[in-house]
N, C-alpha and C positions, 0 to 999 in steps of 0.2 A: 889516300886517293878512296877505300871503301870506308874508313872513319867518318871520312867526311859527307861522304854519298848518305850515311845511315843519321848522321844530325841533321844534314837538311831533312830526310824524310819523319822524323820524331817532331821536327821544328812545326813539318805543314799539318802534323796530324794534329800537331797539339791546337793548331790553330784555327785548322776548316775543319774537325772532326766534325759529325753528325752524330745525334744520338734519339731516336726512337723512342718515344713513350708511352705507353700503353697503361692506362687503367681501368683495370675489371670492377667488378661491383664487388668481387670479396676483399678490396684492399690492398691488389699487386699493382706493381708498378713497373716496367722494365725498361732499360734504359743500356743504347749501347754506344761503347768507346772505343778507338781503337789500343793496345798495348803502349806500353814505354812511353803512358805521357808522362809529363815529372807530377813532382811533390804539390799541393796546391792547387792543381786543377779542378775546375768544378764539372762535376758530373752530371749534374743535375738540379736542380730546386725543387725537393721530397713536399716541401711545408703546400707549394703551390698545385703539385700535381696531383696531391691526395686531399685537395681543398681544406689543408690542417690550418688553425688561427698558431701565429708562432707565442703568445703566451701559452697555447695549448703544450707546444714543445716542450716549454722551460716548467710550466705545471706538471707535467706529467711526467715528466724527468725522462725524454727520449733520448732513445742511445740504441746503436745498431749491432745485432747479434751478426756473429760469422762463421764460426762453430769451430773457429781455430783459432789457434795461438796468434795467427798474421794478421792484424788488420791493416786491409790494404785500403778501405773506405770509410770516410770518418763524417757525422754530422753535425756541422757549425748550427744549434739550437738559436744563436741571436739572428741569423740571417735564414735558415730552414733550407740552406745547402748541404748538398752533398758533395766532399773535396775527396780527392786523393792524399792520400797518407806515404803511402809505399809506391814505388815504379814496380811495374806489373811487367812478365815478360809470360805473352802468351803460353810460349814454350814449355816455358817451365811449368805450369799449372795446368793445363790441359794438353800437351805432348799434342799428337795428331785426332786429340778428340775434335771434333767439330757438332755443334756450334762447343766453341767455350764460356760458360757465365759462372759469375760470382751467385750465389742465393744467398743474400741477408736478410735479415727480419728488424723492423722497426720496432720499437717496444714500447710504448708507453703506459703508465699508471694512473691509477684514482680519474675516471676506472680505467681498467687495463683494457688492452687493445695492441691488436697485431695484425702490421701488415707485412707485406713479399713483398720484395725488393732484389729484381731479378739486373745481372749489369752483365750484356754480354760483351765478351774482347774480342775485336775483329781484329784479326793478323797484319802486321806491315811486314814489307820485305826487309824484314835483315835480317836472314839468314843465308847463304848462301848458298850451294848445294858445295857436298864435300863429298871427297873418297876418303876410306878408309889406308889404302895402302899410297902411297907417293909414286910405286912404278909397278911396273902388271910386266912380268916375266911371262912368253908364249915357246915352245922350241914344237916349232913343224916341220915333220918331213915334207923333204920336197916332192913326194909323191902324194902327197895329198890335193885329192881331187878338188874340182872348183865346186863349189858350194857347201864344203865343209864348216861348220859354225863352231864357234870360240865363245864362249860363255865369258862376259864381263863383268868384272866388278860396279856391282851397283852405285852409284854416286846418292849420299841422302840429303835431302833440304830439311829443314826445320820444320819453313813455315807448313801452313794446309794450301789447299785452292789454288786459285789462281798465282799466289807467290812460290808455290810449292815446282819441284822438278817440273818443267816440261817437254825439253827436248836433247836427246846429245848431237855430237859430232863428231866426226875422224876426221883426222886428217892426217898424213893425204890419204887416197882416197885409189891408190894405184894398185895394189891388189886385193883389198880388203874395202867390205862395206859393214857399214848397222842395220840391224833391223831388231825395232822395236816391238817388246810383246807385252799388251795390256791383261794383267793378271784380274781374277776377280775381286782383289781386296781392293783393287785400285792401281797397284803400282806397277811396274813396268822394269822386265828384263832386257837387258840389250845384248844383244850376241854380236860380233864378228863374221861374218862371213867372207868366205876367202870365193874372190869373182875371178881370178886369176892366178893359175899356176905358180909354182915357186921353182925358183932356180938358184939352189943354195949356189952355185961357182961364179950366177954373177953378184948373189949378194946375200952374204952368211946371216947378217943381223939385217933386218927391218926398225925401223922406229916411229910408231904411233904417238900422236897426240889426241886424248878422249877427252871430250870436253860436254859437261855437262853444263846446262841452260833452264830457271824456273823462266817465271810469266812473271814477273814484277816488274813495277815501274820506279825505275832503270832498271834494267833485267840485271841479275847477279850470275857467276858460272864458277865452275869450279873444273879444273885440270887433271889428269893425270897420264904420266909417260909410259906406252906398252912398247916392249922389247921382245920383237919375234925373230929367235932365233931357226934359221933354218937347219933342219938336221935328214938325215939320209932318209930314203924310202920307209913307212908304218903303213900297207894296206888298208889296217880294219881296227876301225878306233870302238871305245867298250861303249856297249847298250844294258839301258836299265830293263830291269825286267816290267816293270811299271812307272811311267810318270808321274802319280802323285802318289806316296804314303799321307795314309792318318791315324795316327795315334791317339791314347786318350792318358790324362797324368794327374790321380787327384792329387789336390792343395796337401802342401805340408807333408807330399811322398820325402822317403829318405830320400840323399844321396845313392847316387850308385845305383836309381832304380831303371831297367832297362824301359825302353820307350818300345823298339824296333828296329828292323836289321835290313837296311838297302842293300840291294846286291845288283849287281853288271856284270857281261861275260863280254869278249873280247876273241873274236873268231883269230888273234894271232896268233903264234907261236913265239917260244922265249920269250926275251923280254918286252917287244912287244906285245904279246898277250896277259902280261902281270898287269891287275887293275890297283887300283888303289883310290880312297874315299878321300875327300876335301867337303867339309859345310863353307861353302860361298859365303859372301858378302851378307849379311843379316844384319838386323836394328842391334845397336848397341844393348838393350836390354837383353836380348836372347843369346851377347856370340857367347858369354861364357857360361850361360847357363846352360847348355847342352855342348858334349860333346861326341865325335864320332869315328869308331875303330878303324883306323883306315887300311885295314888289310882285312878284317871281316864287315865293314860295315853297320855293326852295333851302334846306333843312339841309345845313351843313357844321361841321366840324369842329373850334374855337377852340382847344381844349386837346390836353395826351397825356391818353392813354387807358390806364388798366394794371388788364389783366385782373383781377390777383391784389387790387387793392382793388377795384374793380367791374365782374363779369360781364354785368351788364343794366340797362338806363334804359329809361324812359319820359315820353315828351314830349306833353302835350296843347298842339294849336295851335287858335288862333282867326283862322277868316277874318270879314270885319265890311264892311259897305260903308260908302258916306258917310252915309246914311242909320240909321245905327245899328241895325243890322239885321246878326244874326253867326250864324254856325254854326263847329262844333268837332269836330276828328277825333285820334287817339290815335296816336303813332308809337311803334313799338318799337323799341328799338335793344341788339342783341347784340352781345357784344366776342368777337371770336377772340383765343382763346389761341395764343402764339409763344413757342418755345423761348429764354427772353431771361434765368434764372435759371439757375445754376448751382448744383448743394447746397451746402449749408452743414453742415460737421459740427462740432458739438458737442461738445470733449471732456469727458464730467461725470463721470472717477471714473479714477484710473491709479495702479497699485501702481507707485512707482518701483523699486525691488528687488522679484524674484522667484526664491527660493529651491528650487535646483536641483532637493529631493526635491517638487518642488510633484506633486500627482497632475495626468494631464490630463483635460481638463476645467474645469480653473481659471479664473477668470476672472478677467481684470490690469488691463481696459482697459474701460469702456463710453463708447460715445457716439451722439448724436440727428444723424441726418441730416436736413436738411429742406431742401426745393424749392419752391417756391413756385410753380414750374408745374403746369398741374393736366394729367389725364388722361397720355397716354403720357411729353409731359414732365416730369412730376413721380414717374415712375417711377423710381426710383433703386435702380443696383447697387455695392456697394460690394467689392474685392480688396486683396490684400497681394501683398507681393512672394514669388517662390519660394524653396521653400529653408532654409524659418525651421519650426521646428516650434509654429507658430501659425496659427490658423485663426480666419475672424471668422462670427459666430451671430447670427442675426436672431430675436428673441423678439418684434417688434412689425414694422409696417410701416417705420417710422422709427428705431428700437432698434437699434443692434449693439452686441456685445459681442466683444470681443478674448480667447481661449481657448488655453490649453495644448492641445496635439495630441499632442505625444508627448514622452518623455521629455528634461529637457532635461540638460547634463551640462556644468557652467560649466567643468572642464578643457579643454571640446572649445572651446566657447564662452562667455567670459567678458562679451559684451555683445549686444546685438539690436537693431538698426535699424529697425524697421518704420514701412512704409511704405503705407498704408492711402489705397486712392484711390476716389475715387464716381464714376458718372458717370450722367445719368438717360438715359432709351430718346429724347431728340429727336432732328431733322433738323436741321443736325448736332447729333451728343453735346456737353454741355457738362460738363467734369471739373473733380472740387476734389482737393486731397489733404491728407494729413497726417499729418507724420512722428513716431513715438514711438519714446525710446530706454528701450529693458528694460535695467536690469541686473541679472544673475546671480549673488544672492548664495550661497556657500560650503559646505555642510555635509561632514561627516565621511566621505565615503565612499571614502576611497581609504587603503588602509592603507598605510606604509613599504614599500619593497621595496629591497633592496640591491644594489651593482651585481654582487656575484657570488653563484653560488649555496653556494661555501663557498669559504674563506679557509685560507690556508697560509701562515706566518710562520717566518724563522728564528731564533734566538737565541743566540747563542755561551753556551755553562756562564763559566758564575762572572764572571755580569755581573752590574752593580750595580744593588741594588732601587732600583726608581723609574726605571730607565731603560725609556723609550717603545721598546714593538716594532714594531708597526705602526698604522695608525685602517684602521677600517670604518666605510665611506658607506653611506648607506642615503637616498633620494629621497623624496619626500612631491610627489603632484600637487596635491593641494588648497592650501591657501591660508591666510594668517593664521597664528594660532593653529591650525588642523586640521592646515600645517604644520610645526609644529614638531616636529623631530623630537628624545628622548632616548633615550639608547644605556644599557641596562640588561644587569649580566651576569646569563643563569640559575644559579640556584644548583643545584651539580651537586658530586661528590667526585671527588678523582684520589689515588686507592690510600687509597682512607678516610677523606681528608684535605678540609674546604673549597675550591672550585677560587677562592674569593673570596682563601684566604691565597695563590694562584699569581700570579694578576692581577688587575688591577682595570680597569673600562672610565669613561671619561672620560664623564660622562651627555650633555653639547653636543658635545665633539667625536668622539666615537669614539677616541678615543685608547689603544690597551691598551698596559697600565705594567704593566712585570713588578715583584711586590710583595719578590717572594726570588732571590736568588743561586740558578740551576738549576746541578742536576749531574746530566753526561752518565749515568755511571756507574748513578746511582740512578732518573735517569727520564728516555728516549730523547725521549717524544713523550706530550703528552698533546692533550685535544681539549675543548670545552666550546662553549656557546651562549650568543650574545650576542644580547636581542631591542630590534629596534627600534621603540618607541611613541613617537605622535603628541601633540598634546595638547589634542585632538577631546574631547566628549564625547557616548558615551563613547567614548573612545579607541581607539585601531585599531593592531594591531600584527603586527610580524613578526621571524620569529627568521632566524639563519646561523649554520652551523656552522663553528666557529673552531678551526684546528690548528696549535698550535707545536711546531713541530720545536728539537728541542734540537741545536745541535752540538760537538761535542767541540773540547777542548782540551788541548794533550801537560801538563795539571796530575798524572799519576800517573807517580810511576817503576815499573819492571819491580819482579816479587815474584818471589824465586826460591823453589821448592816444592822441590825436591832439586838438590843436599842439605838434607835440614833442620841447619840453624843452630839449637843449641840449647847452654843454659849451661852443662847439670848434666852433660853427655856428654863423652866424644871422638869423633869420627865418623871414620873412617880406609877407605878405599880399598883393599885387597892389590892387586896387583902380581906377580906370580910372577916369576921371575929369568927365567922359562925363556920370557918375553912377545916376539911377533917384534914388528914394527913394523907399526904401525894394528892395534895391541892396545886395543881399547874399556875404555877405566880406568872412565869412569863418565859419564855424562851429565848435562848442569846444565838443570834443565827450570824457565822461568820463562814469567810470563805481566805482562802487561800489559792491566787491566782499561780500557785508552783505546780508540780505535779506529779503523781507517785505518791510513792508515802512522805514525800515532802509538805505535801499538801492532804493528808489524812492530819484532822485536827481530835485535840482531846480539848476538855472544859475541865477545868479546875474554882474551887471556893477558893479565894487566895483570904478576904476580910468578910467579916460579917459583923453586924450588930451582937446577934444573937447568932452565934455558929448554932446552936443545936435547933434552931428553928426550921433553916433551909438547909437544901442541899445542892449540887448541881451534876446533870447524867454527865458522867464523864464519854460520851461519844455524843449523844444527844442534843445538849447544852440546855436543856429543860431542868428548868427551877421550880422546885414542889418541895412543900411543906413535909418536913421532917413529923412531927409532930402535931398533935391540937391544938389550935390558935386559945388562949386564952386573955382574958382582962390583965394582968399584968406585963404582958407583953407591950412595948413599948410601939408607939402610932408610928414611928418614924424608924423605918429600915434602911440600915445601906448596906448593898455588898459588893464585892468585890470581886470577879472574876475574870481568871487568869483562863487566855487561850491559847495552846500552844501548839504548834506542829510536831511533824515527826520528823526532821530533814537530823541532818548533824552538819554544825549544833542546830540544835532545835531555835525556833524565832516565837514570839510570844506578843499578843497584843493583853491591856488591860480594858475591861468595861466596867463600870461603875451604876449601879441598878438600886434606884430610890423605888423602897415598898412602902406602901401605907397599909397599915392596920387597922383599918376603919371600918364601919359600915356605912356612913353618910359621908354624904360633900363636905357641911362646915367643919366635922373634924379633922378630916383631910387639910382642908385650907387654912385650919389655925395652926397647923403645924409646919407648913409647908410656906409658909408665907417670907421665912426666914434665910431661904437659899438666896444665894449671891449667884449670878447670873456675870458668866464669862462672853463674852467675844472672841471669837476666832475670825483669823483673817489671812484666807490664802493668798498671800503674797506674791506664789509663786502664779499666777494664772495672770497675764497679765491683760492677754486678750481679753479677759473677762471683766479687768476691772475697765477697760475703756470703754468695754460696750454695758457698763453699770453705771461708769461715768454719764453717758451721754443720753441711756434711759433714765438716771434721775434728773438728768436738766430737764429733761421732754415732762417727765414727771410733775417737776418742782413747779415747769407752768401752768400743766394741769390742775395741777391743786391746789394751786391760787385761782382759780378760775370757779375750782369745785370749793372750794372753803367760802369764798366768798357767797356761792350759791346755796349753798347748806347751811350759811349763818340767817340771806334771808328767807330762806323754809323754815328754820325753826322761829325765826321770830316771827312768822305766823303762823302757825301752828301753836304756839305756846298763847299766844290770843286766842285762839278759837278752842282751844283745851282749860284756857281759864273760863271761857263765858260761857261754855259747855260744862260746866264743874258743877255749878249749882242742882244742873237738871239729872243729874249721871243717879244710879240708882245702885245704891246699894244692897246688893244681895250676900246676906247671910248663911252660911255653909251648914245646913244639915248632916252630918256623917250619915250614913242608913243604920250604923248600928246604935253610935252616940247621937240620938237623936235632940239629946236637950240642951246641945253646947254649940257653940257658934266657935268660928277659925277667929283668937285671938291677935296671930301676926301673920299679916301676907302681906305677900313679897310677892314684886315682879322683876323674874328673873329672863333674861335674855342672854342664853350658853350659846358659844361657836368651840365647839371641841373636838379635837382632829386627833390622831395618833405622832401625826410630823409637822401641823402646824406650828410655827413658832409663838405668836402669840393668840390669844382668846381674849374675848369680852364676856366680863362679869358686868352687868350691870343691874342698879338696883333703883327702882320707882318709888314715893312717897307713899309709904302705907297709911291706910285708912282707915287706922284705928289709933288706941292712944300706945303705941307701942316705936320702941328707940331700934335703930338697925345698925351696928357698929359700922365705919368708913374705916377702910385700910389703905395705905396710900400705895403708890407703884414702888416704893422702898420697900413695903412690907411690914411697915409699923402700922400701932393702933394708936389710931389718933379720934380724938374726942370733936363734933364739930360744936362750935360754940356759938354761932351767928345761927337763929332760930329763924325761921322763915314764918312767912303768913299763914296763919293755921285757918283762918275762914274759910279759902279757898281748900273746896274738893272734903268740908267738913259738912258729910252727909250721913245718914244714919242708912245702913245696910238693911235688904231687902233679899226676902228671902231666895234662892237660887235656885236656876230653874234645875228639872231632876236630868235633862239631858246637857247638862252643861260637860259632860267628860264620856271620851268613848265606853265604849264595853270593854273588856279586856284583849277579846282577839283583835280590835285593831288601835289597838296600840305601839305605836310604831318602837322599831327600837329593841334589839335580845335582852337576854336577861338569863341568868344560871353561870353559877360557883366557877364556872372553867372560861367565862371569856376575860382576855387582858383589860382589864381597864387604864387604860393611859390619861389621863387628865391636864393636861396645857391651859394656865389662865392667865388673863390681864387685867389688872383690877383697875377701874374706870372710878377717879372719885366722882361725888355728887354732883361738884360743880362743873364736870364738865359731859354728864349723865344726862340724857333724855325726859328721866323719869319724876323730875319735878325737885319739891323741896328737900329739904334735909331731914332725916324723919327725926331728930331730937324736936323737930315741932311739933311731936303727937305727943310727948311728954312721956316719954319711957325711959327706961334708967340708961347709960351707957354700957355696951357693951353686949346688951342683952340679946343671948337670940333666941327667937322660943321657938319650940316644937311638942307635938302629939307623938303618940303611940307608934310604935313601927305598923306598916302599910299591910291588912287595910283598916286597920280597927286600932286607933282612931288617923285621920291622915296627916301625913308628915311637914315639913313646914313647904315642903315644894310642893303640896298640892293646895296647900292652901293661898299658895300664892299664886299660881295659877287657879285658883278662880277668884282670885281679886281682881287678877288681869285678865279676866273674860268677864268681869262687869264692869269694867273702866274702859275696857276696848270696842264694848258692846253698840256704844253710843256711834261711837267715831265708825270703826267698822262699816256701820250701815250707811252711813251718810256720804261715806268718800268712795269705798272701795263698792260695796252693794254684797251680795252673798260670795264668800270665797270659797264655802265648802260643802260637800252635796257628801254625808256617809256613803252613797253606794259608789261614790267614787275614789274613795281610799283616804286617809288623811292627806292631806296637806300641807308640807313641809313650812312656807313661805308664814302661818299662822300658826302653825302648830309650832311648842316650844318643847324641846326636849332634853331632858338634864341629862348627862352621861351617867353611869349607874342608879339611876333611879327606873322606874317600870309607868310612872305619870308623863300623859302626853298633855299639854293644855291646847285649848280650839276658842275659836270664836263661831258658834253656832248662830246661823241665819235667824234657826227659828225664834233660836231665845232671844237674839235683840229685836225681833218685831216684839213677841211678847213686851221682850222689858219697855217697849217704847209704850207698850199700851196701859202700861200699869199706873196707878194713882203717885202725886207727889212722896216723898218718902217721910214717913213717920220717925217721930222718935223713939228710938230703943235703947229699954232700961242699961244702965252702966254694967260695962263688964265689969270681968272680977282682974286682979292683977294678974297678971301673966308669968310665967314664973319662968326662976332662972335657968338659962342654957347647963346643960350638963357637960362637964369636962369629959377626957377617955379617963381620968381617973375615978369620977366619982360613977359614972355609967355603969350600970349591972348588966351583969351576962344574960344575952337575951333566955329567955324560957323558947322551953319547946311550944309552943301557942306562938310565940312570935315567930319565931324560923319557919313554922309554920303559912 
């Protein structure tokens, strides 16, 4: 019957229980549930009540921390519900303590959060009142007076509150009645009071039924049988000296420790005055803990007392005489706490690794610290080891958090061993410690750094493409992927070309490799930047400047700048036969595009027509005469000079120099007309060939037009020339010193000579005397002109020349002196193509005869004689067509002057002279002149005298 009622009560509470949810700002939630609800019952929706997302419960690995081994309430992370896992008995959990509650913690990670959950367990009426004994016996004298009191055993009800013990009833009530006395602790003492005198003779044994009733619904009750034996008369009952006794006891006191002594006296004598002591009904926890001596009333400790389990005990002690009369008193025992419990550190949650970029204040671990002692013995303080970037904070008295206090740096410390020490305030203090190991996870907060701020590397030119030049190295203080460095060549240009065409960088090793063969003469050095980038996200990088310096090799032969070696003309250096020892013939100028000692040049004379005549300066390349030049020395001298650099191995260049040992120009011509001209073509410069082809095509068209124009112009000039030829005055030249003779051979030279021209023109006009000029063809062969022209044209007599026909010496153009380099380049123009007129053979002179006079100034040379004739011949035409061309006060006019290289003579057309010539009378016939002398050859020419040199 009782079990059926209990089942109904439990089912009713499972279906109809109410709970109250209170949520505070600190994350605290409270629930109220009845005891004995079955497994799987819902306590509440913790996710909804705390405002948490179900995904947060899953990702945060939400769990319930209970603090002991029994897990009564669990968390369903899928639904966010708190469920009953073990059936709870409030009496087992809390006994008489009210309210009875479970204090739980909900722990979430990433980030770490803590919520406090309080589940109050309400009592249900599942325990009826019970008596310790099944039967109570009393022996009462028949002489007991009305109002005598007899202490009854109290019933015990494990329930609390309204479900606890509420009242007693005694049946039958003929002789006795019940009186209840409420104690300060809330308990109730029950006494049986004699209402009517006893009469042993009427009824020797009286049976009573004592019933204890609780306040539950439905009510539960417990009963005990009372048997009263009526004795003979005992007039005085024992009396305690005091109704309440107090004693103190320290926990962990030894068994047998004396607490106190209770005392009662009885005025009767004999057996009715002998008092014995008993411990009346009490709670089960204290029933066997204390004992009392029946004769002396001494109360002693029979077991170990633990303050943490119970700190207060109350004992009901009864004194009884032999006549059945008794009295009672109360003994209150207070247990004193001692510091016998060390603080207990329970790790609720901890992060295995902490990111080094975590902000200060981030919680990395949470702990609960409990000390079962009370007062100062239960006050706990915790600390951690020093010199670590962590600190302890306490949100409540027994919950502490380990937080980051300073910025972390994995590169400085990758792991921390945190030692947590907690101590209470007892004397002596008790300690507990726990050790945590925290790994610091890396973040990409360090950029790669190069070993040097800039790099310089050397590479020898003409290297092989793919050559490893050197290696750049960068280090990253981070770890793993964040420390993996890649090398990148930054985009830039070198001489307008991407630097990637010059070098490449290995992305893993940093080896810089040449992509091409370098040429020192084109590129001395170049600079680029290399970037080192780590593998973090986002990646960090740094760069460094790299300078590649190219070292020279002796890969270029010397190049001769002077004299210029051409294939279409002959280059000759003129050395007068009067040259002294050390005379500077010319200077070989060469350069080497290499550098350093590879560009140091030395000059050596390799071949020479006469090695005893010339030498070459080893360092400066100057070619000088070693001895005095003699008449026996050949006119044509050929020197081969080797220019050699100082490289290893050395390179060289050869230059051939033609030297003419002669005093006058015709002598040079006679020796150098048989040189073969070689043509060299530069087939490598395709661009210039295309450009030249275009220019030639254009010039060809222009030349056709120019040739037609020139032909017409010459045809008109020839007509004017032949018509005015009869009136041209022929002025004989009378030198100042030799006034009795005339020029026998007159030539008109139009000479264009430069040191670097490839073609020069030497043009002859028809002489105005009976002389013959040798005609040399373009190929350098001497031929006699067989066809004679009409001798009537220009067959006039010469007139005395104007003494002002030539300039003073200080106005003569052109340098002079024995140290000037005389280089002559010439091109012979046949008489058929010249503008001079008829062939000289028409005058009757013999072939191959070139006439001349003595050295300058006495008598005049062939050049001077030609100049005199040219001035007289052009006087009329220049005055009629062009007018005055020269005024002596403004210096020479090179358009009308004729300058012959190697000579100091200058021809001009004087306007005043032309005017005077036009005013002269017609020419008179001159006496016949003497036959010209044969021209001297180099072999027959005498050595000039000192007077000639002057």
